[in-house]
C-alpha positions in Angstrom: 95.8 84.3 69.6 97.4 83.0 73.0 93.6 83.7 74.2 92.6 80.5 73.5 95.1 78.9 76.0 94.4 81.3 78.3 91.0 80.2 78.4 92.1 76.7 77.9 94.0 77.2 81.5 91.0 79.2 83.0 88.6 76.3 82.2 90.8 73.7 83.8 91.4 76.1 86.6 87.3 76.6 87.2 86.6 72.7 86.7 89.3 72.0 89.5 87.4 74.7 91.9 84.0 73.2 90.9 85.1 69.5 91.4 86.3 70.3 95.2 82.6 72.2 95.7 80.6 69.6 93.8 79.2 71.8 91.8 77.2 71.0 88.7 77.0 74.1 86.6 78.6 77.4 86.6 76.7 80.3 85.7 79.2 83.2 86.0 83.3 83.8 85.7 84.5 87.1 86.6 88.1 88.0 85.4 90.4 90.8 85.7 93.1 91.4 83.1 95.8 94.0 83.1 96.0 96.3 80.0 99.7 95.3 79.5 99.0 92.0 79.7 98.8 91.6 76.2 95.3 90.3 75.8 92.7 91.3 73.8 89.3 91.4 75.6 87.0 90.7 72.5 89.1 87.7 71.6 89.0 86.4 74.9 85.5 86.3 74.9 84.8 84.8 71.7 87.7 82.0 73.3 85.5 81.5 76.2 82.2 81.5 74.0 83.8 78.9 71.6 85.3 76.7 73.8 83.3 76.4 77.0 80.6 73.9 75.4 80.8 70.8 76.7 82.3 71.8 79.7 81.0 72.7 83.1 81.0 76.2 81.9 78.3 75.6 78.9 76.3 78.7 79.0 78.2 80.7 81.6 78.8 84.6 81.2 82.5 85.7 81.5 82.7 89.1 82.8 85.9 91.1 82.4 87.3 93.8 84.7 90.0 95.9 82.7 92.9 96.8 85.3 94.6 100.2 84.3 98.3 100.1 84.4 99.8 102.1 87.5 103.0 102.8 87.8 105.1 103.7 91.2 108.9 104.5 92.6 110.2 101.2 93.6 112.1 102.8 96.4 109.6 105.1 98.2 106.6 104.0 96.3 105.3 107.6 95.1 102.8 107.1 92.2 104.2 108.4 88.9 101.4 109.9 86.7 100.1 108.6 83.7 102.7 109.2 80.6 105.3 110.7 83.0 109.1 109.8 82.6 109.2 106.6 84.8 111.5 107.8 86.9 110.4 109.3 90.4 110.5 113.1 90.7 110.9 112.8 94.6 113.6 110.3 95.0 115.3 109.7 91.3 114.5 106.1 91.4 113.4 104.1 88.5 109.9 103.0 88.3 108.2 99.6 88.6 104.8 98.7 87.1 102.5 98.2 90.2 99.3 97.0 88.5 98.3 96.2 84.8 99.9 93.4 83.9 98.0 90.6 85.7 95.2 88.1 84.5 93.4 86.7 87.5 90.3 84.4 88.1 88.6 86.4 90.9 85.0 84.9 90.8 83.2 81.6 90.1 79.3 81.6 90.7 78.3 77.8 90.4 75.4 75.6 91.4 76.2 72.8 93.5 75.0 69.3 93.6 73.6 69.4 97.2 75.3 66.0 98.3 
């Protein structure tokens, strides 16, 4: 259940940004989660809904963009087809993960205090 610690870190980062911009409320948070990041999206949403109370995100919406895993040759950057052997068919080099293991905060929609 590391989703709760991910949400806690996310809320801390959001709070930092909200303070920088004199925000009084956060309406929406958009994140991207790679399919190989080891995060259960529904658990992440539940954790966000549970922990957001009494924070600047109280009542806000969490929107999750799922990133599909993508492999490529680490030498020639040729794409490796899903389900194929993790070795380049063109040059024989091993593949590397190009996308799909990330956890990124993409956007925070917030209300400023008009200071």
